[in-house]
N, C-alpha and C positions, 0 to 999 in steps of 0.2 A: 090618242095623244098626237099623232101625226096631223090630224085634222083640227087640232085645238086652235081656237082663236088667239091663244096666248103664245107668243113666240118662245118664251122660256120653256114651256112644256113641249113644244115641237123640237127644240134643241135637245131637251132631256130625252125625248123619244129616240132621237138619232143616237145619242150616247148609249142608251139602254140597249138598243138593237145591236150595237157593236159588241156588247158584252156577250152576246149569244152567237157571234159569227163563227166561233171555232167549234160549235156544237154540231154533232152529226144528227140532223133531224130525221125522225122516222118518215116524215113526209117532206121530201126535198122542196116542195112548193112553199113551205113555210120560210125557208132560207131565201128563196127567190122573191117572195112577197116583201120580206123585210128589206132586202136589197133595193127593190124598186121604190119602196117608200122613202128610203134614205136618198136615192138618186133624185127623186122629185123635190126633195128639200134643197137641192142645189139652186133651184130657181125661186126659193122662198123670198118674200119681200124684205125679210129681216136679215141683215148681214150676219149677226151671231149664229143664226140657224144655218146659214150657208157654210160658215166656217166649221161648225160642228158636223155638218153632213160630210164635208171633205175629210175630216179626221176619222169619221166612222167608216167611210168607204174604204179606207186603207185596210181595216180589219176584214171586211167582206172580200175584197180583191185578194188579200193574202191567203184566205182560206177557201177561196172558190176552186172547185174541182173541175168546173166546166167553163172554160174561158170563151167558148164559142158564143155564148149568150151575150158576152160583153163586147165582142169585136164590133158589132154593128153600131154600138153607141159610143165607141171609144173617141171618135172625133168630137162628138158633142160634150163628153165628159171633160176632155182636155180643154175645150173652148171655155167651159164654165169655170174650170180651175183657174185659167189665166185671167178671166174677168175678175174673179175673186182676188187674185194676187194683185191686181191693179188697185183694188179697193182697200186691202188690208195686208199688213206684213205678218205672215204666220209661217214659222218653220214647219208646222204640221202639214201645210199644203205641199211643201217641198218633199217631205217624207212620203206623202201619198204618191207623188210623181215618181219617186224612186221605186216604190213598190210596184207601180204599174209597169215601169220599164223593166224591172227584174222579172216580172211574171210573163210579160209578152215577148221579151227577148228581141229576136230579129224582126218580129212583126211590128215593132214600133218604128221601123225604118222610115215609112212614109211620113211620120210625124216628128222624126228626129230633128229636122232642121227648125221646124216651128217651136218645138219644145226648147231646144238649145237657145234659140233667139229670145224667147220669153224669159228663160232663166238668166241669160246674160243681161237682159234689161232689168230684171229684178236685182241682180248684182250691182249694176251701175246705179240703180236707185238707192241702194244701201250706201254706196260710196258717196254719192252726192249729198245725201242727208247727213252722213258723218262729217263731211267737209263743212257743210253749212253750220252744223252744231259747233264744230271746232272754231269756226270764224266768229260765231256768236259769243263763245266763251272768251275769245281774245278781246272782244269789245265789251266784256263784262255784262253780257246779256244771257248768260247761261241759265238753264231752268232749275239747276240744283240736282237733276237726275242724270248727270252726264255719264257717270260710271255705269249705271244700269243701262242707259241707252246704248253706250258703246259695246257693252257685252252682248246686248240683244242684236245689234247690227252685225257683230262679228259672227254670232251663231247663224244669223240669216244668210250672210255671205258665204259662210262655210257650207251651209246646207245646199245653196245653189250650186256651188262647185262640185260637191259630192254627187248631186243629182246629174250634173253634166257628165261626170266620170262614169256613172252608171249607164247613161245613154251611149257614150263612146264604147263601152264594153259590149252593149247589146248589138251595135251595128258593126262589130269587129270583122264580120265576114262580108261586109259591103264596103270595101276600101274606096269606092268611087264617091262615097258620101263625105269622106274625111276632108278633102280640100275645101268644101263649102263650110264645114264646121270650123276648120282652121281659121278661115277668114273672120268668123264671128269671135273666135276665142283668143286669137293672137293679141289683141289690145289688152285683154285681161291678163294674159300670161306675162306680158312685158311689165306689169306692175309688181312683179315679185319682189323687187327691191324695196318697194313702198309697203305693200301688204305682207309684211314678213310673217304675220300670224297665220296667213293662208299659204305659206311656202310649200308645205307638204301636199296640200290639195292641188296646187298649181303644178307641182312636179308630176303628180299622177296623171294629170291631163296631158302634159308634155310627153310623158312616157307613152301614152296611148297614141297620140298623133304621130310621133316619130317612129312608132313601130308599125301601125296599121295603115298609114297613108301609102298610096302607090309609090310615092317618092317623097323625100324630105325637101321641101321648098327652100329656096335661097332666103326667103323671109324668115323661116323658122330658125335660121342660124343666128338671128338677133337674140335668141334666148340663151345661147351658149355663154356669152360674156356676162349676162345677167345672173345665171346660175353660179358662175365662178366668183362673181362679185359678192354674192350672198355668202358663199362658202368661206370666203376669206375672213368673214367675221367669226371669231372663235366659237361663239355659241352655236353656229350653224354646222359645225363639223359633225354633229350627231346625225345630220341629214345626208352625209356623204354617200351612204349606202343607197339612199333614194335618188340622189343626183346621178349615181353611176348608171342607172337604168337608161335615162335619156342620153347620157354621154356615150354609152355603149352603142345606142342606136345611131347617133350621129357618126360615130367612128366606123361602125360596120356597114352602114348603108350609104354613107356619103364619104367613102374613103378618099376619093380624089380631092374633095374640098378640104378634108382634114389634113392630108399630107402636104397640101399646097399652102397651108396657113401656118407660118412660123409661130404666130401668137397662140393658136390653138394647141399646137404641139408643146410649146413652152408651158402653157397652162397646165397640161397633164403632169409635167415634171414638178412644177412649182407647188401644186396642191399636194402631190405625194410627198414632196420634201417637207412640207409643213406638217402633214399628218404624222409622218414617221419621225417625230421628235418626242422622245419619251418624257422629257421634262414638262411638256405642255399637253400631251394627249395620252389618254388611257389606252392600254393595249387593245381592248375590245373595239375601240374606235379607229384603230389602225388597219383593221382587216381589209378595208375597201381599197387602200392604196395599191397593194400588190395585185389586186384583181383588175384595177384600171391599167396598170402597166402590162399585165398579161393580155388584156383586151387589145391594146395598141400593137403589141408585138405579133399577136396572132392574126390580126386583121390587116396589118400593113407590112407583110413580109417583104424585105428587100427595099422598103421605101422610107424607113425612119432610122437610117444608119446613125444620124446625129443624136437620136434619143437613146440608142442602145447602150453606150458607155455610161450615160447619166443614170439610166435605170439600174444597170449592174452595180455601179458604185453605191447607189442609194440602198439597194437591197442587201448587198454584202456588208455594208457598214452597219445596217440595222440588225442583220443576222449574226455577224461575228463580233462586232464591237459592243452593241447594245445588249445582245443576248436576251431576247424577250423570254418571259416565262411561259407564255402560251405556246403549246406545241402546234396548235393549228396556225398561229401566226408564223411560226418558224417554217411550217410546210408551205405557206403561201409565199414567203420570201424566197425560199429555195426554189419554188416553182417559177419565179421570175428568172432565175439563173438558168433553169432547164428550158424555159421558153426562149431565152437568149440563144442557147445552143441549137434549138430547133430553128430559130430565125436565121442564124448564120453561125455555125460552130467555129469556124476559123476566126472570125472577128471577135466572137465572145472569148475565145481562148486568149487572144491578144489583149483584150481590154481587162481581163481578169488578172493578168500578170501584175505583180508577183504573188497575188493572193490565191491563185488557183489551187495550190496544194492544201491550203487551209480550208478552202471551200469543199474540196473533195473529202478531206478528213471529216468535216462536219457532216457532209452527206452520208458517208459510211456510218458514222456514229448514229445518225437518225435512222438509217435503214436497219441497224442492228439492235436498236432499242426495242425491247419487247416486254410484255407483262411476265413477271416471274411465275405466276400461277397458270395462266392460260397460254402463254407463249405467243399471244397475239401481238401484232404490231402496235406501236404507240404513235407512229408517224405515218403520214400518207394513207389515211383511212378511207378516203373517197376513191371511187373508180377513176375520176378525173385526175386526182393527184398521182395515183399509181401510173396511169397512162403517160402523163407529162414527164415524170421522172424516167420511165422506161425509154421514151422517145429521145429525151435529152441525153441519156447515157449512150444510146446507140449512135447518136450524132457525134458525141464527144469521141467515142472510140474509133470512128471513121474519119475524124478530122485530120487532114494532112498537116495542119499547123501544130496540133498536139504531138503528132509523130515526129515532125521535123525538129521540134524543141526537146524531144526526148522526155516529155512530161509524164508519159505513161510507159513504164517498163513492163516486162512480161509478167512479173509478179502482181503489179498493181492492176494490169489488165485482167488477169485471171480473177483477182479479187472482185473487181467491178462486174465481171461476167457472172460470177456466182450470185451476186446480189441482183443482177438483172434477171436471171433465170428464176430466182426465187420470187422476185416482185411480179413477174409476168404470170407465174403459176398462181400466186395469190389473187392476182387480177382476174384470171380465168375462173377461179373458184367463186370469187365474189360476184361476178356477173351471173354465173349460173345460179348462185344462191338467191340473188335478187330476182331473177326471172322466175325461180321456183316460188318465192314468196308472193310475187305478183299474181301468178296463176292460182295459188292457194287463196289469195285475197278475192279474186274474181269468183272462185267457187263459193267462198263464204258469203260474198255479196248476193249471189244468185240464190243460195239456200235461204238466206234471210228474206229476200224478196219473195220467194215462194211461200214461206211461212206467213209473211205479211198478207199475201194475196189470199191464202186459205182463211186467215182470220177475217178478212173483208167479206169473203163468201159466207162465212159462218154468221157474221153480223147481218148480212143480207137475208140469209135463211131465217134468222131469228125474227127479223122485222116483218118478213113476208110469208111466214109459214102458214098463215091462215088464208093467204090469197089463193085464188083458184089455180094459179100456176104451180103452187106448192102444196096442193091438197094431198093429204097422206092416203095411202092405199087402205083398202078395206081391212087388210090384215095388219094394220099398223100396230095393233096391240101386241103383236108377236115380234115387233122390231125393237131393237135396243136403240138408245139415243145416238150411239155411234153410227148405227146402220141408217137411221133417219138423216143424220148429217151428211153421210156419204151419198145417200140418194139425192139430197138437195144439191150437193156439190156437183154431182154428175148432171143434174138437170140444168144448173146454172151454166156449166161448161157447154152443154149441148145447145142451149139457147143462144150462145154467143155472148152472154153477159160478161164472161170472164175472158179478157183479152189474152192472147198468147204471151208468155213471159219473154221479154226481150232484154238484152244487155244494154243498159243506159250508161254510156261512158261518163257523161257529165256528173250523174248522181254517184257513180262509183268513185270518181276522183274526190268527191266530198267526204268519203268515208275515211276513218283513221284506222289503218291496219299496221300500226307500228309494232316492231319486233324488238323485244327486250334482250334477245339472245344474240345480238349482232356485234359483240365486242370485237374490236379490231377492224370493223367496217364502219362506214358512215355514209349518210345519204349525200348525193350531189345536190348542188343548187337547183331548185325546181325551175324548169323552163329555160335554163341557161343554154346558149348556143354559141358555137365557135367554129371557125374554119377548120380547126383541128378535129372536129367531129368527122370530117371526111377522111381522116387517116386512121387506119386500124393498127393498133400496136402489134398484134399477132402477125398480120400480114407483113408488116415492116420487119418484124423479127425473122420471119422466114427469108426475106430478101437479104437481111443482114447476115444470116448464117451462110447463105449461098455466096455472098461477096467475101466473107471471111474464108470460106473454103478455097476461093480463087486467089486471094491476096495473101493469106496467112494460113496455109494448110496445117502447119504444125499447131498453131493456136487453136484452129477449129477442132483438131483431133483431141487436144487437151481438154477443151470445153466439153466435148461430147463424152469423153472418158470420165470427167469429173462429175457431170450431172446427166448421165446417160438417159435415165427414165424421164426426167423433167424435160430435157431437150427434145426427146422423141415425142412426148405428149404435146409440147408446144408446137413442134413442126407439123404434127397431124392436125392440130387445132388451126394452125395457120392455113393449111390447105382447105379445111372446112370453111373458114371465114372468108376465103377468096370469093366463094360463090354467094355467101350470105350478106356480106357487107354492102355490096353494090345495091342489092335489093332493099336493104334497110335504109340506105341513104336516099334512094329514089322515093321510098315511101315517106321519109321524113320531109323531103322537099315539097311533097304534095300538101303537107299540113302547114307550110309556111305561107304567110300573107304575100301578095304580089310585091315584087321589088326586093325580096330577100333571096340571096343566092350565095350560099357557102360552097363555092366550087373548089377546084384544084388550087393548091397553093403554088 
């Protein structure tokens, strides 16, 4: 059929071949032959055959186990794809490009610029045709298929942007490529106020560029007001969580520019104020506002004193007056207050007056709320939340302003100390529990990988047991099937056909090892980073207790007497963490892209 003089049969042959791409052939040459026949159809004189060949190749590339045979022809494949894209609009071509990019990963880097350029051109072609059609409709020259055409163009444009995002992900370890890609993509990104249907796809691209580029260019800051302008539309608040990603990158990586821009700082307050309005916004859509305020306070310590009282007023009002039902939202709002104390305890104490007693009363109530059956906490379930509250409490208790105003008497200090010790002990146990689950997950992953490899070896034995390499011994009649299989397994290993089992971090991270028995604990936001990561709560507690011993020996004695075993455990753990934490942070920095530096606060 591939050699048929009829184009429809050649196209059908491509489609039929793709249906067998996921089959494990006894003879691998059959897979290769089908693949090459489909590749040859990319140069078919009939355009429908070419398009069908592109669609079919996606299945072959997706299921190919040996990418080495594809690498030499990759430039030619891409060249043919883009020629076909110039001739016909097909979302399937874009899907195939996505598959190629995902499979080849970093190896696509030499072609990333060309692929991005062609995809951007395809996007602009869609935009131009949509505008021409709109103008024609205004002149009463529409074709009658406007709705269908618009939907198709939207799908095509979205596919182009998704494929671009996949390319950006694949070259994430090559930051030097990003400035060139940014030059191509920035004009597209700046259309986000116009192409609102593609807002989410554009945000993803902005997130990659602002995170992986060696630095955020001055030109990229043109995107900031565009994002905020779209967010100010009520319907767009559902995307606030997606907008937070590039906003976090702008703030953390271009802190100097952010703190020098009165407008940018005011933007953060205005959007949080808008979101934290219960009459207009659902609670689940409010979660991002306190995260943004925390991002600013953590990254701009000592540099946004003008924002501190605004953030505190907004958070306390939402927490105390509006009283949200969501416990997690309450945790996030209280987290802003704790971050304020970490940022500058004395200023925060002043700004919180006269509401500080109510805030502390609310904090204690949240710390004391536990499940009646399991006695697990109902607030501050994440490691990050526990750490922030602990650091905030220690900052408060060491604040000269709080002591000068007699806001904390001996009884209240002892009460807060009791909760601090309990919180840190829970934090220690949670971290150890998560580490243990992580190690168990690795063990499970390796066991499953080993079983999968043995199954592959057995299939290989089954397919080739009649080959000369797997000829059975003369006394085979005396061997059980299990003995024959073990003999084949040993021969495969000895011949080098079975590669040594290695731990693949990327594949491991794709697995789901969720634990249903983690009541009282919750996972932190995946991939989140903060300058506060450089502060260890236990080391801080050790220093805090030493300072307490010097400044208030009686209080120190009472604390140790009240929670002797817990304090002793935490003190020992602090000494252990002193040597561990610096090594962990050094290792974490190695995994950060260039231009990221969460150093000392």
